[in-house]
C-alpha positions as CSV (number, residue, x, y, z in Angstrom):
1,X,13.4,61.0,11.7
2,X,9.7,60.3,10.7
3,X,10.3,56.2,10.1
4,X,11.0,54.2,13.2
5,X,11.4,50.8,11.4
6,X,12.6,49.7,7.6
7,X,13.6,46.7,5.9
8,X,17.2,48.1,5.0
9,X,18.8,51.1,6.1
10,X,21.6,52.8,3.7
11,X,23.8,55.0,5.8
12,X,25.3,57.7,3.7
13,X,23.9,59.3,0.5
14,X,26.8,59.2,-1.8
15,X,27.5,57.4,-4.9
16,X,27.5,54.1,-3.0
17,X,24.6,54.8,-1.0
18,X,22.2,56.0,-3.8
19,X,23.3,53.2,-6.0
20,X,22.7,50.6,-3.4
21,X,19.2,52.4,-2.2
22,X,18.1,52.3,-6.1
23,X,19.0,48.6,-6.2
24,X,17.1,47.7,-3.5
25,X,14.0,50.1,-4.1
26,X,13.6,48.4,-7.7
27,X,13.9,45.0,-5.8
28,X,10.9,45.8,-4.0
29,X,12.5,46.4,-0.7
30,X,11.4,49.0,2.2
31,X,14.6,51.0,1.9
32,X,16.0,54.4,3.6
33,X,19.1,56.5,3.0
34,X,20.2,58.3,6.1
35,X,22.4,61.4,5.2
36,X,24.2,63.4,7.5
37,X,24.1,66.4,4.9
38,X,21.1,68.3,3.8
39,X,21.9,67.1,0.1
40,X,22.3,63.8,-1.5
41,X,25.7,63.3,-3.4
42,X,28.4,63.0,-0.6
43,X,31.9,63.6,-2.1
44,X,30.1,64.2,-5.4
45,X,29.1,68.0,-5.2
46,X,28.0,70.3,-8.1
47,X,27.4,73.7,-7.4
48,X,26.2,76.7,-9.4
49,X,27.8,80.1,-10.1
50,X,26.5,82.8,-12.2
51,X,29.9,83.6,-13.3
52,X,30.4,80.4,-14.9
53,X,29.6,76.9,-14.2
54,X,28.2,74.4,-12.9
55,X,31.2,73.5,-11.1
56,X,32.1,70.0,-9.7
57,X,33.9,70.8,-6.4
58,X,34.1,67.0,-5.8
59,X,34.6,64.2,-8.4
60,X,34.4,65.9,-12.0
61,X,35.5,63.1,-14.4
62,X,34.0,60.0,-15.6
63,X,37.1,57.9,-15.7
64,X,37.1,54.8,-17.7
65,X,34.0,56.7,-19.2
66,X,33.5,53.9,-22.0
67,X,32.5,51.4,-19.1
68,X,31.7,53.6,-16.5
69,X,28.1,53.0,-15.4
70,X,27.3,56.7,-14.5
71,X,27.9,57.5,-18.2
72,X,24.6,55.7,-19.2
73,X,22.8,56.8,-16.2
74,X,23.5,60.4,-16.7
75,X,22.8,60.0,-20.6
76,X,19.3,58.4,-19.5
77,X,18.7,61.4,-17.2
78,X,19.0,63.6,-20.5
79,X,22.6,64.8,-19.8
80,X,25.2,65.5,-22.2
81,X,28.7,63.9,-21.9
82,X,31.6,65.8,-23.1
83,X,34.0,63.3,-24.9
84,X,36.8,65.7,-25.5
85,X,40.4,64.5,-24.5
86,X,41.1,65.7,-20.8
87,X,43.7,68.5,-20.4
88,X,46.3,66.2,-18.9
89,X,46.3,64.2,-22.3
90,X,47.4,67.1,-24.3
91,X,50.5,69.2,-24.2
92,X,50.8,71.6,-21.5
93,X,50.9,75.5,-22.5
94,X,54.7,76.2,-22.9
95,X,55.4,79.0,-20.7
96,X,57.7,77.9,-18.4
97,X,57.8,74.3,-19.5
98,X,59.3,73.7,-22.9
99,X,58.1,71.3,-25.4
100,X,61.8,69.5,-24.7
101,X,61.2,69.3,-21.0
102,X,57.6,67.9,-21.5
103,X,58.8,65.3,-23.5
104,X,61.8,64.6,-20.9
105,X,59.2,64.6,-18.1
106,X,57.1,62.1,-20.0
107,X,59.8,60.0,-20.5
108,X,60.7,60.0,-16.8
109,X,57.0,59.3,-15.9
110,X,56.8,56.2,-18.2
111,X,59.9,54.8,-16.8
112,X,58.8,55.5,-13.3
113,X,55.3,53.5,-14.2
114,X,57.1,50.5,-15.6
115,X,59.2,50.4,-12.3
116,X,56.3,50.6,-10.0
117,X,54.4,48.0,-12.3
118,X,57.9,45.7,-11.7
119,X,57.8,46.1,-8.2
120,X,54.2,45.4,-7.6
121,X,54.5,42.1,-9.4
122,X,57.1,41.0,-6.7
123,X,54.5,41.3,-4.0
124,X,56.6,43.5,-2.1
125,X,54.2,46.3,-0.9
126,X,56.7,49.4,-0.5
127,X,55.9,52.9,-0.7
128,X,55.5,54.2,-4.2
129,X,58.4,56.7,-3.6
130,X,60.6,53.5,-3.6
131,X,60.9,53.9,-7.6
132,X,62.1,57.4,-7.8
133,X,65.3,57.3,-9.5
134,X,67.7,59.1,-7.0
135,X,68.7,62.7,-8.3
136,X,66.2,62.7,-10.8
137,X,65.0,66.3,-11.7
138,X,61.4,65.3,-12.3
139,X,60.8,63.5,-8.8
140,X,59.2,66.4,-7.5
141,X,56.9,67.0,-10.3
142,X,56.2,63.2,-10.2
143,X,55.1,63.5,-6.4
144,X,52.8,66.4,-7.2
145,X,51.1,64.6,-9.8
146,X,50.5,62.0,-7.2
147,X,49.0,64.3,-4.8
148,X,46.3,65.0,-7.6
149,X,45.4,61.6,-8.3
150,X,45.9,59.8,-4.8
151,X,45.7,62.8,-2.9
152,X,48.9,62.1,-0.9
153,X,52.6,62.1,-1.8
154,X,54.3,58.7,-3.0
155,X,55.9,58.1,0.2
156,X,52.4,57.4,1.8
157,X,51.2,55.2,-1.0
158,X,50.9,51.4,-1.3
159,X,52.7,50.3,-4.6
160,X,50.6,47.1,-4.6
161,X,47.4,49.2,-4.1
162,X,48.4,51.7,-6.9
163,X,49.2,48.9,-9.5
164,X,45.8,47.4,-8.8
165,X,44.2,50.6,-10.0
166,X,42.4,49.8,-13.5
167,X,41.6,52.4,-16.0
168,X,40.7,52.4,-19.7
169,X,42.3,55.7,-20.3
170,X,39.1,57.3,-21.4
171,X,37.8,60.3,-19.3
172,X,34.9,62.4,-20.2
173,X,33.0,64.9,-18.4
174,X,29.1,65.3,-17.5
175,X,27.5,68.5,-18.8
176,X,26.0,70.2,-16.1
177,X,27.8,68.4,-13.4
178,X,28.8,64.9,-12.5
179,X,27.8,65.7,-8.8
180,X,24.2,67.0,-10.2
181,X,23.8,63.5,-12.0
182,X,25.0,61.4,-9.4
183,X,22.5,63.1,-6.7
184,X,19.6,63.0,-9.5
185,X,19.8,59.4,-9.4
186,X,18.4,59.5,-5.7
187,X,15.5,61.1,-7.1
188,X,12.5,59.3,-5.6
189,X,14.2,57.5,-3.1
190,X,13.3,57.5,0.7
191,X,15.7,59.6,2.3
192,X,16.4,61.2,5.8
193,X,18.8,64.3,5.4
194,X,20.3,66.2,8.2
195,X,20.4,62.9,10.2
196,X,24.3,62.0,11.2
197,X,24.6,58.3,12.1
198,X,26.4,58.2,15.2
199,X,26.3,54.3,16.4
200,X,25.2,51.1,15.0
201,X,23.9,48.4,17.4
202,X,23.8,45.0,15.7
203,X,23.5,43.0,19.2
204,X,19.9,42.4,18.7
205,X,17.0,40.9,16.8
206,X,17.0,44.3,14.9
207,X,20.1,46.4,13.8
208,X,19.5,49.9,15.8
209,X,20.9,53.0,14.2
210,X,21.3,55.7,16.2
211,X,21.1,59.3,14.4
212,X,21.3,62.9,15.3
213,X,17.6,62.9,14.6
214,X,16.6,59.8,16.4
215,X,16.8,56.1,16.2
216,X,15.6,53.8,13.4
217,X,15.5,49.8,13.4
218,X,16.1,47.6,10.5
219,X,16.9,44.0,9.3
220,X,20.0,45.0,7.4
221,X,22.1,48.2,7.0
222,X,24.6,49.1,4.2
223,X,27.5,51.3,5.6
224,X,29.0,53.5,2.6
225,X,30.6,56.3,4.9
226,X,34.0,57.5,4.0
227,X,37.0,55.1,5.8
228,X,38.3,58.5,7.5
229,X,34.8,58.3,9.5
230,X,35.1,54.7,10.3
231,X,39.0,55.0,11.3
232,X,38.4,58.2,13.6
233,X,35.5,56.7,15.1
234,X,32.9,59.0,14.3
235,X,30.4,56.1,13.6
236,X,30.8,53.6,16.4
237,X,29.7,50.0,16.1
238,X,28.2,47.6,19.1
239,X,29.4,45.1,19.3
240,X,32.7,46.7,18.3
241,X,34.5,46.0,15.2
242,X,38.0,46.5,15.6
243,X,38.8,44.8,12.1
244,X,36.9,47.4,10.1
245,X,38.4,50.3,12.1
246,X,42.0,48.7,11.5
247,X,41.2,48.3,7.7
248,X,39.6,51.9,7.6
249,X,42.8,53.3,9.4
250,X,44.8,51.6,6.6
251,X,42.9,53.6,3.9
252,X,43.3,57.1,4.9
253,X,41.6,59.5,2.7
254,X,44.1,61.9,0.7
255,X,43.3,65.4,-0.2
256,X,42.6,67.1,-3.6
257,X,40.9,70.4,-3.4
258,X,39.6,72.7,-6.2
259,X,39.2,76.5,-6.6
260,X,37.4,77.7,-9.6
261,X,38.7,81.1,-10.7
262,X,37.2,83.7,-13.2
263,X,39.4,84.7,-15.8
264,X,39.2,88.1,-17.7
265,X,39.8,88.0,-21.3
266,X,39.9,84.4,-21.2
267,X,39.3,83.8,-25.0
268,X,43.1,84.4,-25.1
269,X,43.3,80.6,-24.0
270,X,42.5,77.5,-26.0
271,X,39.6,75.4,-24.3
272,X,40.7,73.1,-22.3
273,X,44.3,74.0,-21.8
274,X,46.6,73.4,-19.0
275,X,49.3,75.0,-17.0
276,X,51.6,73.8,-14.2
277,X,52.4,76.4,-11.3
278,X,55.8,74.9,-11.1
279,X,57.9,72.1,-12.4
280,X,60.5,71.8,-10.0
281,X,58.8,71.0,-6.6
282,X,55.9,68.9,-5.2
283,X,54.2,71.9,-3.3
284,X,52.6,73.1,-6.6
285,X,49.1,73.3,-8.3
286,X,47.8,72.2,-11.9
287,X,45.3,74.8,-13.7
288,X,42.9,73.7,-16.4
289,X,42.3,76.9,-18.5
290,X,38.6,77.4,-19.7
291,X,37.2,73.9,-18.8
292,X,34.2,73.1,-21.1
293,X,34.8,76.6,-22.9
294,X,33.9,78.4,-19.4
295,X,35.9,81.7,-18.9
296,X,37.5,80.0,-15.7
297,X,40.4,78.3,-14.4
298,X,39.9,75.0,-12.5
299,X,42.8,74.7,-10.1
300,X,43.9,71.5,-8.4
301,X,45.8,71.2,-5.0
302,X,46.6,68.1,-3.7
303,X,48.3,66.5,-0.5
304,X,50.3,68.3,2.4
305,X,49.9,71.6,0.0
306,X,46.1,71.6,0.1
307,X,46.4,70.4,3.6
308,X,48.4,73.8,4.8
309,X,45.9,76.0,2.3
310,X,43.0,74.7,4.1
311,X,44.0,76.5,7.1
312,X,43.8,79.7,5.5
313,X,40.5,79.0,3.7
314,X,39.5,80.1,0.1
315,X,41.6,83.3,0.3
316,X,45.0,81.2,1.0
317,X,44.1,79.0,-2.2
318,X,43.4,82.2,-4.3
319,X,46.7,83.7,-3.1
320,X,48.8,80.9,-3.8
321,X,47.2,80.3,-7.3
322,X,47.5,84.0,-8.2
323,X,51.2,83.9,-7.1
324,X,52.1,80.9,-9.2
325,X,50.0,82.1,-12.2
326,X,51.7,85.3,-12.1
327,X,55.1,83.7,-11.9
328,X,54.1,81.9,-15.3
329,X,52.4,84.7,-17.2
330,X,53.8,88.0,-15.6
331,X,52.8,90.1,-12.6
332,X,49.9,91.7,-14.0
333,X,48.1,88.5,-14.8
334,X,46.8,88.6,-11.0
335,X,44.6,91.4,-11.9
336,X,42.6,89.1,-14.3
337,X,41.7,86.8,-11.5
338,X,38.6,86.4,-9.0
339,X,37.9,83.5,-7.0
340,X,34.5,81.7,-7.5
341,X,34.0,78.4,-5.7
342,X,36.1,76.3,-3.5
343,X,35.2,73.4,-0.8
344,X,37.7,72.4,1.9
345,X,37.2,68.4,1.6
346,X,39.6,67.9,4.8
347,X,37.6,70.3,6.8
348,X,34.2,68.8,5.7
349,X,32.9,67.0,9.0
350,X,31.2,64.4,6.9
351,X,34.2,63.6,4.5
352,X,37.4,64.3,6.3
353,X,39.2,63.8,3.0
354,X,38.8,63.2,-0.5
355,X,39.2,60.0,-1.7
356,X,41.4,56.9,-0.3
357,X,44.6,55.6,-0.9
358,X,46.4,52.4,1.0
359,X,49.4,53.0,3.1
360,X,52.3,50.7,2.3
361,X,51.5,47.2,3.6
362,X,47.6,48.0,3.7
363,X,46.6,47.1,-0.1
364,X,44.4,43.9,1.4
365,X,42.5,46.2,3.7
366,X,40.0,47.1,1.1
367,X,38.8,43.5,1.0
368,X,38.6,43.5,4.7
369,X,36.4,46.8,4.8
370,X,34.1,45.4,2.3
371,X,33.4,42.4,3.8
372,X,29.8,41.7,5.3
373,X,29.0,40.9,8.9
374,X,26.8,38.4,9.9
375,X,24.8,38.8,6.7
376,X,23.4,41.8,8.3
377,X,25.8,44.6,8.3
378,X,27.3,45.3,4.8
379,X,29.8,47.5,3.7
380,X,30.2,49.9,0.3
381,X,32.0,52.9,-1.1
382,X,35.3,53.7,-3.1
383,X,37.8,52.6,-0.3
384,X,36.0,49.1,-0.7
385,X,37.1,48.5,-4.1
386,X,40.0,46.9,-5.2
387,X,40.4,48.2,-8.4
388,X,38.1,51.3,-9.1
389,X,38.9,53.0,-5.5
390,X,38.9,56.9,-5.6
391,X,36.2,57.1,-8.2
392,X,32.5,57.5,-8.0
393,X,32.0,54.4,-10.1
394,X,33.9,52.5,-7.9
395,X,31.7,53.6,-5.1
396,X,28.6,52.7,-7.1
397,X,29.9,49.2,-8.2
398,X,30.4,48.5,-4.5
399,X,26.9,49.8,-3.5
400,X,25.4,47.6,-6.2
401,X,27.3,44.7,-4.9
402,X,26.4,45.3,-1.4
403,X,22.6,45.7,-2.5
404,X,22.9,42.4,-4.4
405,X,24.1,40.5,-1.3
406,X,21.5,41.8,0.8
407,X,18.5,40.9,-1.9
408,X,20.3,37.3,-1.9
409,X,20.1,37.2,1.9
410,X,16.7,38.3,2.2
411,X,15.5,35.9,-0.6
412,X,17.2,32.8,1.0
413,X,15.4,33.8,4.5
414,X,18.5,34.1,6.4
415,X,17.6,37.4,7.8
416,X,18.2,36.8,11.6
417,X,19.8,38.2,14.8
418,X,23.3,37.5,15.6
419,X,24.4,34.1,17.1
């Protein structure tokens, strides 16, 4: 840690932190990003692989791409945007899932969505599983899909929070990696990498940010860490902020892990095709075939299935995927597969999961977590977003909002120590 004092410290160098710091820097404010990892990007993470790639092991889709601010940022960096329809909007490849069955599932999914919206309008914050139709053959698959978009099974998810999510239905990809674009947005900003923040003392005239690399003081701080780290006490506050910890506990991080698999003779499959491992249970994975034309399979594993597989590492994910894909395409199919890239987000000490969902009864926790403290301590991140949670653009928008609040406070001359 080479700086002992700055005007504003941004805790965390993910999408929210980078966006906040960029906004402050452009306003002429002395700002420092303090990041525990040796890289920027946080849960946005692009890796290179000679067998195909780059691969996004974290967020990979420009959800609501037509209004997503990262679209313009990536294009300004000279990156191309792949605007082709995502695999989940197309017909699933038919082995093991006939067209008639797909039609039946889509009707069940749409009817379920209508019931969820109707229940949410009543204001009763039930588990999202409450609107599953008893005995419906597609309940397991509906639950599996929940583990991919929420990172958790329906029984764990607030129906009100789920209904609050806003999406235009447009989903694009950044050629070269979403994570790479997000990290590049931090170029030129002052950063302290490899410095995990463990405690924030906001009791004195200056905020003291204690890190694994030393202490730095600031007038204001913007905290952008994942909600799980606040809930678990990995970051302590003095004086304590029990309301923030309680709110973060109501917004746990779900789990959605990916595994990229090399596929021999990949040209046999259409680009951006899709396969489901099973259609009769929750513990299954979804597979995108030849994403972006690469000779690979992008596997999605969520919820308790991903939790269990993380215990066995990459080998457990690959073994599970090989068995499921062989069940669809025949026993010899496994010989065409080879694991390429994987990241265990639950086991990541600086994430502890993928993205937030609200527990039943906790939809209001997002506003509580986002609220500033004494106009000195501000909060941002996807978990702070009421309608764009679980996305990189939701994180960015909350980071920008926090930065704007800091700028307003500084211009008003209200920067002061607590009462």
